[in-house]
N, C-alpha and C positions, 0 to 999 in steps of 0.2 A: 463405454467403447462399445459401437456397432458391429456386429460380423455379420458375415454371412458364410454359407454350408454350401459350398461346390460340390455336384458330382458328376464324374466324368465316368460315363460306363456304358458304352464298353471304350474303352480305349482302341482305335482302329488304327490298320496297317500295322498289326505284330502277329504273332503266332497265338494264337487261342484268347481267350477273354480274362481282362485286367480293367479292374474297378479302381479308378483313384477320389477318395473324396480329400477337400482342402476347405481350410478354414480360413477366410481372410478376414483383415480389420477395416477399420474405414478408407484407410489410403491404401487398399486392395494388394494387401501384401501378405502372403501367405504365413501364417502364424503356427497352422499344425495341419500334418496330412496325415492319409490314410490309404496302403497299398493293401487292394486284395483280388486274390485270384479268384474267380469265380467258376472255377473247372477242377473237378478232382482228378487228379493221375495215381492210377493203381497198376502201374505196370510190376514194382514191385512184388506184388501180391502174385500174380499172376507168374513170376520166374520161381516160384517154391517149388520142391518137387522136379525139377525139371532137370534134365541133362546140362551141368555146366558148360559143356562144349556150345550147346544151341542159345545160350542167353543171350549172345549177341545177336544174332538174326532177330530176338524178339526185343530186345531192350533198342536197338536202335528206333523203334517204335515209338517211343519215349515224344521224341520230336519229328515233325513234316520239313524242319529244315536242315538242322544239322546231324543228317541221320547218320554218317559216317563214323562221326566221331564217339557218338554213344555206343554205336559197333564196335570200335576199335576200343576204346577204354573198360568195356566188358568183357571183351577178349584178352586185356591188359590183366584186367582183373584176376582171371582165371587162368594164366598165364603167372601172375606173382603166387597166386595160392598153390600153383605145381612146381614152381621154381623153373621153369622153363626161359630159356634166352633164345631168341631167334636169330636166324642167317643176316649178314650185312645186305645181303639183297632184298630179305623183308622188311628190314628198317628202312631202306630207301624208298621202297615202293613205298610203307604207309605214310611216311614223310611226305612223297607227293601227293599220296588220295588229300591227304590233310591242307597240303600246302593250296590245291586246287579248291578247295572248299574254302578256305581262308578267305582268299582273293573272290571267288564266285559271291560268298555270302556279304561280305565288304562293300562291295561293289551293289547289290542288291541292296545291303541294309541303306545306304547313302541315298541312293536316286530313288528307290521303289518304295520305301519305309519313311525316311525323315528329310528327304530333299523339301517338299511342300511343307515342310514347317518353316523352311526360310525362303521360299520362292513362291512368290506371288504370281499363280497362273493369269489372273486377269490384267493384270499388271505389265504384262507379257505384250500383249495384245497393242499396247501403245508404244511400245519399242520401235527406233529405228535401226531397221536388220543391218544397214550398213556400218553404224556405229558399234552396234552388237558384237560384229566379226572382229573389228579393231578392237573391243573390249575383250574378246574371249583372247585374242594372240597376249594382249598386255597382261592378261593374269598366268598366260601360260610361261611367257615370259619370265615372270617370279618364279615359280616355279623351276624355273631353268630348264623345258621342254618346248617343243614347236606346237602349236595349238592342234588340238585333233581336227579341228573343223575351224576354216578359218574364211570361207567362202559367203559371202554375204546372201548368193541366191539361197543356199541351204538354209538360212535363217528365215528367209523372207517365206519362204515355201510353206513351212514349220507354221512361222506365225498367220498365213495365210489357213492355214487349217485351222487350227486354234480359233482366229477369229469368226470361221464358218459355223463351226460347232455352238460355240458362245452364244451367236445370234439365232442360232436354232434351240436352243437350251439343250444341248447336245452333250455336255462334256465329257458324260461316262466315268473315266477313271480318276477326272479332274473334279466332280461334282461333289459336292456337299461339301465346301474348303471355306475356308474364313476369308475368302476374298476380300481384301481392302483392311483387312484389320491394323490397326496403327504399328502393330508391333514388328510388320514387317520391313525391311531397311533397305533391302536392294533397290537398284534403279529399275525402268523400264528395260534396259540393254541387260542388264545383268539377269536379272529375272527371266528373260527371250533365251540367256545362254542356256539355263537351268533346264529348262523348258527343251531346250535341243537335246541337251544332254540324257536327260532325263528317257525322250524316247530312242536315242541312238542305244543308250545301256540295254535297251530290252535285247536286242541281237546281239550284244556285247556278255552280255551273260547266260546266253542260251549257248554258245562258243565253248566258255568256262565248264559250264557244267560236261562238256564234252570230254574234258581233261581227266575229268574223276573218272567217268564212263569207261577211259580208255584202258586205265589199269584196275579201275573197283567192278569195272563186268558191265555195270549199269549205275544210274542217275536219277532218281534220289535212291537210297537202300541199296548201295553197294553190296557184292558178295563175296569179293575176293579174298576178305582176310580170316583168317582160321585160327583157333589154338595153336601155336608153333608156328608159324607165319604166314604165306601168304600161297594163293592159287593162281595167281596170274604167269605162269612159267613160261607158256609161248611169246606174252606179250614181252617179255623184259629182253626177250633173244630176235626179238622181229626190229630190226633198225627203223623199220618203215613206222610201226607204231610209236618209239620214242620218237620221233622225228616230227611226225603231227603234234603230239603233246608239246614236243618245243615251240611251232609255228604257232599254234594254239597259246602258249603263255604269250610267245613274242606278242601277238596282234592283239592279247587283250592288256599286254601291259601298254600296249602304246595309245590306247584308251587311257589308261589308269594318270599315266603323266602326263597327255597331253589335254584331258578334263578333267579326273577325279581330283586331281592334285592342286590344280589350276581352280577347281569350282571350291573347295577347300581352302587355299586361300583367301579368294575371294569373300566368301561367306565370312571367316575369321575375321580379314579386315573389318567388315560391313558391322559387323556384329562384335565387333572390337570392345564396346561401352560397358556391354554385360558379361563380358570374359573376364573384366577386372575388376568388375562393382564387388568387392570386398564386401560393402555392407549389405548384399542378397545374398549371403553363405552362413549355412548351419553353423561354422566355425569362426566366421569371421576371413578367412583364408581363401584366395581364388577370387572366382566370378561366380551369376548366377548359375546355379546347380552344383556346385561344389561339392556338397555332401558332405561323408563321412571323412573324407582324408584318409581313410586304414585302406589302405591296399594290396592285395594279398595275389599271388603266382607261384601255382604248383610247378611251373616249367613245363617247357615241352621240349621237343623236336631235337631227339638224341642225332649226334653229332660224330658218335662211336660206339663203337661195341662192346663199353665194358662193363653193361649189366643197365638194367632201366631205372635203376635209382643210384648208378655210380656215373653214368654219362656224362660228357659236356652238352650242355642246352645250347639252343637257339635263343631261348625266352628264358632266363635265369631264374630259378625259385628265390623265394621271399617275402617277407614282408616290412611294408611302412609305414608307420603311424604317423598321423598326425599331421600328413603333408610335409614331414622332416625326412627331405632325400640326406642326409645328411647321415642316416645310420640306418641299415637294414638288417633286420634277424632273420633267424632260418625256419622254414616252417617244418612243425612238428607234428605230422597228423594224428596223433594218440590225442591232441588239443581240441580234434574240432567235434563239435556235441549239436543236437538238433535240439529244439525245445517247440513244445506246442500249446503253448499256454495260450495263444491267441491265433491258433491255428486249429479248424476243426477236425482234430484226430485225439483220440483217447490218450491219456499219460500226464504222470506227475513231475516229470523229475526231467532234464536234458540228459541226453542217451548219446554216447559213440555212434557213427553208423554201425558197426559190428554188433552193436545189440538194438538195434532202431527199431520202430514199429511204425505200422501204416495200417492204424483202426480209424476207420472215418467213425467221426462222432459231428454229424451237421447241427448245428444249433441256430440255423435261421438270422432274419433280420429282423431290424426293433422296426415297426410299422408306426409309421406319424401320422398327425391329423393332417397334415397337407398332401396327403397322395403318395407318398416316398417313403421307402422303405429305405433306411439307413442301418450303413453298418453297425452292429453291436462293438462298437470299439471299446469298452471297457470288458469287453470278455472276448469270445472267439471271432473272427471275424475274414478269415481267410484258409483257401484249400493251401497255402505255402505254409512250411513250417517255419522257423526262426531259426537259423545255423549261426554259430558264434566260432572264433576263434579263439581259444586260451581265455574265455568269457569275454569277447569283446567283437562286437560288429565290423563287419568288412564287407569293401566293395570288390568285386574282383571283373575282369575283361579287359580289353585290348589297352584301356590307360594305364592299370593294374600292371600288366606287362611292360608298358612303355615306362612309367615310375619307377619298377622295383630294379628295371634293367639299367637304367640311366642313373639310379641310386647307387647300384653296386658296380658301377663303372665298365658295363660290359661295353666293349668298343663300337661295335656295330651298331647296338642301339644309342648310343653317345653320337654316333656319326648321323644316325640318318634322323634323330630327334632334334640334334644340334642343327641342320641342314633347313630343318622346317623354323625354328626358330631365328633362326638368320636371317632367312628368305623374308618371312613375313615382319618381321620387326617387331616380334612380342614378347612379354619376358616368360619365363619358366612357369611363370605361378599363373600363368593364361590357361594349364594343361588340367589347370582344379575347376574346371567349369564344362557348361553344358558344351560349349564351344571345344571345348579341350580337348572333351570325352570323344567329339566327333573327329576332330582332329589326327586323336591316338590312331583310329581305325584306318587314316591312311596314309598316314604315317607306317605303320604296318605291315599296309598291303604294296606299298614299294619295297621294302625289305623283304616281304616274302617273296615276290618275283624275282628279286636278284638272286637269292639265296637259292631259289627251285631251279634256276640255270646250274648250278656249280651242282646241285647232286643229279641232276641229270645225265652230266658229265662222268660224275662219280660211278654213278650205276650203269652205263657204256662200259666205261672203261673196265667196271668189276669183272662185267660178263666177259668182254673181249678177252681178260686174261685167263678165263675157265671157269670163273666161277660162276656154277648156276644152281646154288643151293637156295631154297626158299623156303626150306620146312625142319623143324627140328624134331625128331621123334621121341616121344615118352612112350611110357607104361602108364595105361589111364588106371587100372585095377589098382593098383602102387599108389600113384599120386593123387586118388580121388578117393581113398580110403576117410581120412577127415582132414581139412586144410581149411584155411582162409587166405582171401588174398584182396589187394587194392588196386586198381585202376584211377591213379591221382595225376592228370596232366590237364592240356588246357583244350576248350571247345573255342569255336571263335567268340563265344561270349563271354567267356572268361574260365575260373577254375572248374572243373567238371571232377568228380568222384565216384567211383564205383567199387560197391564193397560186397564180396561175396562169401558165405561161408558155404561149405561141402562135408556132406557127410555120405558115407557108403555109394557115394556116385550120385547123390544127387543135392539139388541145393538147399539147404536149410533156412537161409536168410540170404536176403538180400537189398540192398540200400542205394539209391540214386540220388547224390546231394548237385543239381545241377545249376549253372551261372544265374539262372532267374531265381533259386532258392534262395540264393547269398542275398540277391540285390533286389528283388523284389517281396524281400521277406515281410511281415508284421512285425510290430513290437516283438520283443524276448519276452522271458520272464520280470526282469526288471524295468519293463517300459521302453526301454531303447528301443530309439526308432529302425528301422531298417533302410538299406542304402536307395531305395525310392523315395520312400517319406523325407529322410534326411536333406535329399537334394532336394527337394521342394521348398523349404523354411528359408523365408527371407524374399522368395520370385514376386515378382508385382506384376499382376493381372491389368492390362490395359483394358479388358473390357471383358466382364467377369461371364456374360454371354456366348464369349468364345472366348473360352480359355487356352489360347496356341500355344503362351509360355509353359501352361503345367506340359501339353502335349509334347513340345519340343524337347523337354526336358527330359520325361521318361523313355521317350523315342531315340535319345543318345546313348541310352542303356542296350537298345536294341533287344526289347524284351521277348520274349519266349515262352507262354505260357498253355502247355496244349495237354490235351488227352480227359475227354471230358465224361461224365456219365451223370449229369442232372440237369435239369433244365428248369428256368425259371423266366417269369415275364416281368415286363418294366417295372412293374410295381413290387417285384420280390413274391409274386404268388405262385408256389411252386405248382407248373404243370403236369411232369410227369417223373416217376421215380422208376428205376431200371437196377434191378439185382442182377450181379452176373457172377454164375459159380467159377472163382479162377481154376478149379482144378477141372473143370469140364473137358470132355474132349473137343478139340479144336478142329 
């Protein structure tokens, strides 16, 4: 049997550097895959010795995208350690800040990080603009909404710009694509729709980011969340600020309903064959990119004030095993461990995050005679650890949230997922695929936009009733003597956990297990694949020189691999090494 070894490094249109190595057989089908983060993340070490109240401001630097999520999770871990319950206004404000991040993040992901895996830019130059406008209206009707853009003149104007850039060789952000690849399935008119909405989304996402800044102080890296509550007192008392937030949300959701959702219906339909191809999956269920089919959600967005781990949640917590939506088990945080057998860290056994260590041990790449430095896949090959839940590999993310919520019978999630399936005419198993993972984000975005309107009204009513409390007082000298806490909730990309141990007012250990730690992890101590790796098994690559299918499936997870301290050239040769004293004065 003849096999080929493909290397995709770096995977672009993500946060950070990610390398994928895949083995394909004589039929160009992937039979093995390896996921490697080629960037080191050392934030946990930097936080040791710090005042726990300051951790959030530094922990948010873990990521350049979902900064506010790391910020809040870190704050919540400290609040858990100190047994602090925040006021109602603070809960609602935090929900609104995170909700704004979700909508912004999901929109940016689909159009600017993922859409070009479905949309062929050059094919759009051959479209009939008038036919494209009618096509846009058709898919908006499928989604049950008016089209965001139905003017043929708009389609023609943007098409002419792309044609001009293509002729002059100045494609810019659209350069270096796999245009013309046989695995692109949209018609020229559908491709033009994708290009038009891609460019319009650049303006929309800018306005969506303003929502987070209104209550968070700025974007990125908001600063209004503190241990005990929030500091945006004047903002929540100012009707004009809340009205601006609501108007920006309405404008953004007009695009979501009239462009984003229709485009996902369009892509889901045109790529339906892949979405239901059970032979191209790791487990024989779902379609291309299905992967592990073990889904975990910590749950998030508290809907009442009965405590962080007792409140009703917008997204339920739970675990679904093997794609079996007839049964859900509850999450027990004590069963979470991280293994470093195949990660560039020291350690000889899986550890719970409270006992976790982050001690780098880089062992390099394997040199080959053909001049390419491959991963040492039998040894250590990634800067990402391998987390497990109860000795089981898990996938996290919007798909996990929708699957868990649907399986738990959550009425709101069942409604939105059910609407998508009914309007698209696709079976529920389509969710277990690359297309389904992408669709889950769109479903979640519509749900989030609707519920945020309710939160705005709830906040306004509470403030109008005279409740202006935004912070809960606590005695730091008492609570910070010796304690530990965890902030387990959801980020746009999936389950996010921060664990902190405090003694004598200082952090003695800090660990963060981020969504891409779960999804992008290497094999564990038993050789079991991570979510990215499993999702690629069975995928057919039309052209090994243009591995579009690999990139499409990996992008469906919205990878985020951040914070590097080493530099390698394309052959694996070490160029520079930097040593940073985590205890030095900043």
